[in-house]
C-alpha positions as CSV (number, residue, x, y, z in Angstrom):
1,M,38.0,-28.7,-16.3
2,V,34.8,-27.2,-16.4
3,N,34.5,-23.4,-16.3
4,D,31.1,-22.8,-17.9
5,P,28.2,-22.6,-15.2
6,V,25.7,-24.5,-17.0
7,E,28.1,-27.3,-17.9
8,E,29.0,-27.2,-14.3
9,I,26.0,-27.9,-12.9
10,C,25.2,-30.8,-15.6
11,C,28.5,-32.2,-14.8
12,L,27.7,-31.9,-10.9
13,I,24.4,-34.0,-11.7
14,N,25.3,-36.5,-13.9
15,G,28.9,-36.8,-13.3
16,E,32.2,-35.4,-13.8
17,S,32.3,-37.2,-17.4
18,C,29.0,-36.3,-17.9
19,Y,28.3,-37.3,-21.9
20,K,25.5,-34.3,-22.3
21,C,28.4,-31.7,-22.6
22,D,30.3,-33.4,-24.9
23,W,27.3,-34.3,-27.2
24,D,25.8,-30.9,-27.6
25,F,27.5,-28.4,-25.3
26,N,25.6,-25.2,-27.4
27,Y,22.4,-26.9,-26.2
28,F,23.3,-26.3,-22.7
29,H,24.0,-22.7,-23.2
30,Q,20.1,-21.9,-24.1
31,W,19.8,-22.4,-20.2
32,Y,20.6,-18.9,-19.9
33,I,17.7,-17.6,-22.2
34,D,14.8,-20.2,-21.5
35,Y,16.2,-22.6,-18.5
36,N,16.5,-25.9,-20.4
37,R,13.5,-27.8,-18.9
38,K,15.0,-31.4,-18.0
39,L,18.3,-29.6,-16.4
40,F,15.9,-27.2,-14.6
41,E,13.8,-30.1,-12.9
42,D,17.4,-32.1,-12.2
43,I,18.7,-28.8,-10.2
44,L,15.3,-28.6,-8.1
45,K,15.7,-32.4,-7.4
46,T,19.4,-31.8,-6.4
47,L,18.7,-29.2,-3.6
48,E,15.8,-31.2,-2.8
49,K,18.3,-34.1,-1.5
50,K,20.0,-31.5,1.2
51,D,23.5,-32.8,0.1
52,R,26.0,-29.9,1.7
53,K,28.1,-30.8,-1.1
54,L,25.9,-30.6,-3.9
55,I,23.7,-27.3,-2.6
56,S,27.3,-25.5,-2.3
57,G,28.1,-26.8,-6.2
58,V,24.8,-25.5,-7.3
59,F,25.3,-22.4,-5.1
60,D,28.8,-21.5,-6.7
61,S,27.4,-22.2,-10.3
62,L,24.3,-19.8,-10.0
63,I,25.6,-17.0,-7.9
64,D,26.5,-15.1,-10.6
65,T,23.1,-15.4,-12.5
66,I,21.0,-15.0,-9.0
67,L,19.8,-11.6,-10.4
68,M,18.4,-13.2,-13.5
69,L,17.2,-16.1,-11.4
70,M,15.1,-14.1,-8.8
71,T,13.3,-12.2,-11.8
72,D,12.3,-15.0,-14.1
73,Q,9.3,-16.7,-14.5
74,D,10.9,-20.4,-14.2
75,G,14.0,-19.0,-12.9
76,H,12.3,-17.6,-9.5
77,R,11.5,-21.2,-8.7
78,M,14.8,-22.2,-8.6
79,F,16.0,-19.0,-6.4
80,V,13.1,-20.0,-3.7
81,K,14.9,-23.6,-3.6
82,L,18.2,-22.2,-3.4
83,I,17.9,-19.8,-0.5
84,E,15.9,-22.8,1.1
85,S,19.0,-25.0,1.3
86,C,21.6,-22.3,1.5
87,E,23.5,-21.5,4.4
88,E,23.9,-18.5,6.4
89,D,27.0,-17.1,4.7
90,Q,25.7,-18.1,1.3
91,L,22.5,-16.2,2.2
92,L,24.8,-13.3,3.0
93,Q,26.4,-13.3,-0.4
94,I,23.3,-13.5,-1.9
95,V,21.5,-10.5,-0.1
96,L,24.7,-8.4,-1.2
97,R,24.6,-9.3,-4.7
98,I,20.7,-8.2,-4.9
99,S,20.9,-5.3,-2.9
100,K,24.3,-4.0,-4.4
101,N,22.7,-2.0,-7.5
102,Y,19.8,0.2,-5.9
103,R,17.9,0.9,-9.2
104,W,18.3,-3.2,-10.0
105,F,16.9,-3.8,-6.7
106,L,13.8,-1.5,-6.9
107,D,13.1,-2.6,-10.5
108,A,13.2,-6.5,-9.1
109,L,10.6,-5.9,-6.5
110,C,8.7,-4.1,-8.5
111,G,7.9,-7.3,-11.1
112,E,6.0,-10.2,-10.0
113,Y,8.2,-12.6,-9.9
114,G,11.2,-10.4,-8.4
115,S,8.4,-9.6,-5.5
116,I,7.8,-13.3,-5.0
117,S,11.4,-14.2,-4.7
118,M,12.2,-11.1,-2.1
119,N,9.2,-12.3,-0.1
120,K,10.4,-15.9,0.4
121,L,13.8,-14.4,1.1
122,I,12.3,-12.2,3.9
123,Q,10.6,-15.2,5.2
124,V,14.0,-17.2,5.4
125,H,15.7,-14.4,6.9
126,K,13.2,-13.0,9.6
127,K,15.1,-14.0,12.2
128,S,18.5,-13.5,10.9
129,P,20.5,-10.0,11.6
130,L,20.8,-10.2,7.5
131,I,17.0,-8.8,7.4
132,S,18.5,-5.3,8.3
133,I,20.2,-4.9,5.0
134,I,17.2,-5.9,3.1
135,V,14.9,-3.6,5.1
136,R,17.2,-1.0,5.0
137,G,17.0,-1.5,1.3
138,L,13.0,-1.3,0.9
139,S,13.1,1.9,3.3
140,I,15.3,3.7,0.9
141,G,12.9,3.1,-2.1
142,F,9.8,3.3,-0.1
143,F,7.9,5.6,-2.2
144,N,8.8,3.7,-5.4
145,L,7.8,0.1,-4.1
146,M,4.3,1.7,-2.4
147,T,3.1,3.2,-5.7
148,N,3.7,-0.4,-7.5
149,R,1.2,-3.3,-6.5
150,H,4.1,-5.8,-6.5
151,G,6.5,-3.7,-4.6
152,A,3.9,-2.8,-1.8
153,S,3.4,-6.7,-1.3
154,V,6.8,-6.7,-0.1
155,I,6.7,-4.0,2.4
156,F,3.3,-5.7,3.6
157,Q,5.2,-8.9,4.0
158,C,7.6,-7.0,6.3
159,L,4.6,-5.7,8.6
160,E,3.3,-9.1,8.4
161,I,6.2,-11.4,9.6
162,L,8.6,-9.0,11.4
163,T,9.0,-7.1,14.7
164,P,8.2,-3.3,15.0
165,K,11.6,-3.1,15.9
166,K,13.2,-4.7,12.6
167,N,10.6,-2.6,10.8
168,K,11.7,1.1,12.1
169,L,13.3,1.9,9.1
170,L,10.0,1.2,7.1
171,F,7.9,3.3,9.8
172,I,10.3,6.1,9.7
173,A,9.9,6.0,5.7
174,A,5.9,6.1,6.0
175,T,6.1,9.3,8.1
176,E,8.3,10.9,5.7
177,N,6.4,10.1,2.7
178,C,2.7,10.0,4.2
179,L,1.9,13.3,2.0
180,R,3.0,12.1,-1.0
181,L,1.5,8.8,-1.1
182,T,-1.9,10.0,0.3
183,T,-2.3,12.1,-2.9
184,H,-0.9,9.3,-5.0
185,Q,-2.9,7.2,-7.1
186,H,-1.8,4.0,-6.0
187,G,0.1,4.7,-3.3
188,C,-3.1,6.2,-1.6
189,K,-4.5,2.6,-1.5
190,S,-1.4,0.9,-0.5
191,F,-1.0,3.6,2.2
192,Q,-4.1,2.9,3.9
193,I,-3.0,-0.8,4.1
194,F,0.0,0.1,5.8
195,M,-1.7,2.3,8.5
196,E,-4.0,-0.4,8.9
197,Q,-1.5,-2.9,9.9
198,T,1.0,-0.6,11.7
199,K,0.7,-0.5,15.6
200,G,1.4,1.4,18.8
201,S,3.0,4.9,18.4
202,Y,4.1,4.5,15.0
203,K,0.4,4.6,14.1
204,D,-0.4,7.3,16.0
205,K,2.2,9.5,14.3
206,L,0.4,8.6,10.6
207,L,-2.9,9.2,12.4
208,D,-1.6,12.5,13.4
209,I,-0.2,13.6,10.2
210,V,-3.6,12.8,8.2
211,S,-5.6,14.7,10.9
212,D,-2.8,17.9,11.0
213,H,-3.3,17.9,7.0
214,A,-7.0,17.2,6.8
215,V,-7.8,20.2,4.9
216,S,-5.7,19.6,2.0
217,L,-6.0,16.1,1.8
218,S,-9.7,16.1,1.9
219,Q,-9.6,18.3,-1.3
220,D,-7.4,15.8,-3.1
221,S,-8.9,13.4,-5.3
222,F,-7.0,10.7,-3.9
223,G,-5.9,12.0,-0.3
224,N,-9.8,12.3,1.1
225,H,-9.6,8.6,1.0
226,A,-7.0,8.5,3.8
227,V,-8.9,11.1,5.7
228,Q,-11.9,8.9,5.4
229,R,-10.1,6.0,6.7
230,V,-9.1,7.9,9.8
231,L,-12.5,8.7,10.6
232,D,-13.7,5.4,9.9
233,L,-11.7,4.0,12.8
234,K,-14.2,6.3,15.1
235,H,-11.3,7.3,17.3
236,P,-12.6,10.3,19.5
237,V,-9.1,12.0,19.4
238,Y,-8.3,11.8,15.9
239,T,-12.2,12.3,14.7
240,A,-12.3,15.4,16.9
241,K,-8.9,16.7,15.6
242,I,-10.0,16.3,11.5
243,C,-13.4,18.0,12.7
244,R,-12.0,20.9,14.1
245,N,-9.3,21.3,11.5
246,L,-12.0,21.2,9.0
247,K,-14.0,24.0,10.3
248,G,-14.3,27.0,7.9
249,H,-14.1,24.6,5.1
250,Y,-17.1,22.3,5.1
251,V,-19.3,23.9,2.4
252,R,-16.5,24.4,0.1
253,L,-15.5,20.5,0.5
254,S,-19.3,19.7,0.4
255,M,-19.4,20.5,-3.4
256,L,-16.1,18.4,-4.2
257,K,-17.0,14.7,-4.9
258,G,-14.5,13.3,-2.4
259,G,-14.7,16.4,-0.1
260,S,-18.5,15.6,0.5
261,F,-17.6,11.9,1.5
262,V,-15.5,13.5,4.2
263,V,-18.0,15.9,5.4
264,E,-20.8,13.4,5.6
265,K,-18.7,11.4,7.7
266,C,-17.9,13.9,9.8
267,L,-21.5,14.2,10.5
268,R,-22.0,11.0,11.4
269,P,-20.3,11.0,14.9
270,S,-23.1,13.1,17.4
271,P,-20.4,14.8,19.6
272,V,-18.7,16.3,16.6
273,M,-21.6,17.3,14.2
274,N,-22.3,20.7,15.3
275,F,-18.7,21.7,13.7
276,V,-20.4,20.9,10.2
277,V,-23.9,22.2,11.2
278,K,-23.0,25.3,12.6
279,D,-20.5,26.0,9.5
280,L,-23.5,25.5,7.5
281,L,-25.9,27.7,9.0
282,Q,-23.4,30.3,9.1
283,S,-22.5,30.1,5.4
284,G,-25.5,32.6,4.5
285,R,-26.6,32.1,0.5
286,H,-24.0,29.5,0.1
287,L,-26.3,27.2,1.9
288,Q,-28.9,27.4,-1.0
289,Q,-26.0,26.9,-3.4
290,L,-24.7,23.9,-1.8
291,A,-28.3,22.5,-1.2
292,G,-28.4,22.7,-5.2
293,D,-25.1,21.3,-6.1
294,Q,-24.7,17.5,-7.4
295,Y,-22.5,16.7,-4.2
296,G,-23.9,19.1,-1.7
297,K,-27.5,18.1,-2.1
298,Y,-25.9,14.7,0.1
299,V,-24.3,16.8,2.7
300,I,-27.5,18.9,3.6
301,Q,-29.6,15.5,3.0
302,T,-27.3,13.9,5.8
303,A,-27.3,17.0,7.8
304,L,-31.3,16.7,8.0
305,E,-31.2,13.2,8.7
306,V,-28.7,12.9,11.9
307,T,-29.6,16.3,13.3
308,K,-33.5,15.3,14.0
309,V,-32.6,12.3,16.2
310,A,-29.4,13.8,17.9
311,E,-29.9,17.6,17.9
312,P,-33.2,18.6,17.1
313,P,-32.6,22.4,17.9
314,L,-29.9,22.4,15.0
315,H,-32.2,20.6,12.9
316,R,-35.1,23.4,13.3
317,K,-32.5,25.7,12.5
318,L,-31.2,24.1,9.6
319,E,-35.0,23.7,8.4
320,M,-35.6,27.1,8.8
321,E,-32.7,28.2,6.8
322,L,-33.5,26.2,4.0
323,E,-37.0,27.0,3.8
324,Q,-36.3,30.2,2.4
325,Y,-34.8,28.9,-0.5
326,Q,-37.1,26.3,-1.2
327,N,-39.1,27.8,-4.0
328,H,-35.8,28.1,-6.2
329,L,-34.5,25.0,-5.0
330,A,-37.4,23.3,-6.2
331,D,-37.0,24.4,-9.8
332,S,-33.2,23.2,-9.9
333,R,-31.9,19.9,-10.8
334,Y,-30.4,18.7,-7.7
335,G,-32.0,21.0,-5.4
336,K,-35.3,18.9,-5.7
337,N,-33.4,16.3,-3.4
338,A,-32.7,18.7,-0.8
339,V,-36.3,19.9,-0.8
340,R,-37.5,16.6,-0.9
341,S,-35.8,15.6,2.5
342,L,-36.6,18.9,3.9
343,V,-40.4,18.3,3.6
344,S,-39.9,14.8,4.9
345,S,-38.2,16.0,8.2
346,F,-41.1,18.4,9.1
């Protein structure tokens, strides 16, 4: 009677009276550690035969080590081949096994081979009701996955191949974690990709959240990228919403590295540039400080450039305000750039 899973697979492939197990039984136990190459390849070939009896035998022998398989450098290849060969009830057992331990589930998906295995499992399950179990697990660990390169790839796989209805829990998780992700060093990049791949009302909800929190996000070293991405869409509703919300904050934002990029983008669409320019004109002596700032100087240069063509009256007002500080700015390190822009705009 064969009880060991390694010995069981070996005998399954080579026959009930396999001499290898009698010859060196301990040797095959090394499969648990480094997957004996010959046995590994034999199992893959067995799965390729599409023999239901052999596949069931391999499945029964491997199901207890399925977690180890999907996260192993070599084992994940066997995992992929196994799920391609399994029937629905066997796939259900695999899904239940890997989603049973929440912490392990997240750790596995945040690794290179675990994420590859899960992406394949999602492909296999994309038309199956079982996909709901996987998506629910992903939605629970959404923030942790989206702040990890490998974990985020699993989320993106769902967006790419599953219907919006099946991804509903992911969209809900995205709205709940929107602000945390946009201000996270790695999460901000993943969120932007997620937002771009999202369609319809779910995307509108994300755009609304970013626009509503444009002031705080624009001041954040990572969050400003989300605001910039929304502005890059050139959507008239959300562009106007952001520019209105930033009113009264443009001068302060212009002296921040990330914030200055946001302000420059707000100056580009001519219908809303007035929000920015009027803020600058009403800032009094802060305009001098802005023109002499290492980041603010670029905002001044952009303002002079775009108003010269789109809003000549505003352009002249801005010139007149800056002219009174021209001598002082000419002696400052960064103000020289603003002076050059002022002179060239005449």
